[in-house]
N, C-alpha and C positions, 0 to 999 in steps of 0.2 A: 415273621408276621408283621403286618403294618397296622398302625393306628391312624385313623383319619379324624381330625378335629373339624367340626362344622359350625358355622355361624351364618346368620342371615346378612351380616354386615361386611363379610369379607370372603374371599375364595377359601376353599378347603385347604387344610394343612395336613399332609400325610408324612409320617416318619416311621422309621423302624421302631418296633415295640421296645427294644432294649434302650433306645435313646429317649423315648417318651417316658419310660419308667422313672428315670432320674427326675424329669420335670414333674411328673405326677407325684412322686415321693415328696418333693419340695412343697407341693401344694396340698399334701395329705389327701390325695384323691385316688380312687380305684383305678387300677390298671386296665380293667376290662371295659367298663362303661361308666359314664358319669356326666355331670354338668357343672359348669362354672356359671353361675347366674350373673346378670349385669351388676347386681349389688355386690357380688364377691369379686368381680373383675379387678377393681382397684387394689384390693389386698393381694390378689394373686399376682398382679403386675409388680407390686412392691417386693413380694417374696422372690419372684424370679429375677428381678433386677439386682437384689442383694446377692443371690447365688451367682449370677453372671459376674458381678463385681468381685466376689471371692474367687471365682475360677480364673479371672484375669490377674488377680493379685497373687494367686498361688497356682501357676500353670502345672506344677507337678501333680496336683490333684487330678487335673484333666488327663495327664499322661498315665497316672495310676489307674484311673477309671477305664481308660482305653485298653490298658493291658489286661484288665479283668473281664472285658466284654469282647464279643466278636466285632471286628472293626469294619467290615464291608469294604476294605481297601485291599485289592488283590496285590500281593507282593510282586515286585518287579525284580528279576534276578540280579540286575546290576544297580539297583537303587541303593544309594548311600544312606547312612543314618541321617545326614543333614537333609537330604531330599525327602525322606520319610517324615521328618519333623515338619518340613515345609508343607507337606500334603495333609498333615493332621488337621482334622476339623474339630474344634473345641466346643465346649458346652455353650459358650456365648453365641457361636454361629448356629448351632442346632436349635437353640431356644428362640432366636430372633423372629422367625416367622410366626410362632405361637404368641410371642409378646405383641407383635403387630396386630394379630387377630384379637387378642384380649383388649388392646387399646381401642380398636374399632368397636368391639362389643360394648365396652364401657361407655364410649362416646355415643353409640347408637342405641343404648338401652337394650341390648340383645344378649342372649345366652350363648355359651360355647358348649357343644356336646360332642361326645365320642362313644363309639361302641353300640349305637342304637340303630 
C-alpha cells in the first residue's frame, strides 16, 4: 500500500506504507490518515531531523529495520553483499522528501495531510 502526503505548498510525496510508518511513528501520528498543521510543522521537522541524525550515527539501526520489513529491492542472483549495501536506501533518504514538504508547509503556513 502507498501513502500520499499532500500540501498546497509542494508536490505530493508518495511512499510505501511500511516506510511511512516509521516516520509517522516518530511524529506520533496515525498511519491511516491525519494532518500536520503549519503550527506543528516546525516541531515535526525537529523530530525528523533528530531521527535522521540518529540513523546516520547508527547505520546498524537502519540495517536492522530493513531486515524486519519488506525491502522492495528485488534480489539479483549475482549481487554481492557489498553491492546490496550500496543499493540500500536508508531512513535519511526516505524521509528527505517529506522533510522538504514540511519545510515548505511551515514557511507557507500550510498543512500536510494524508489518507483523506
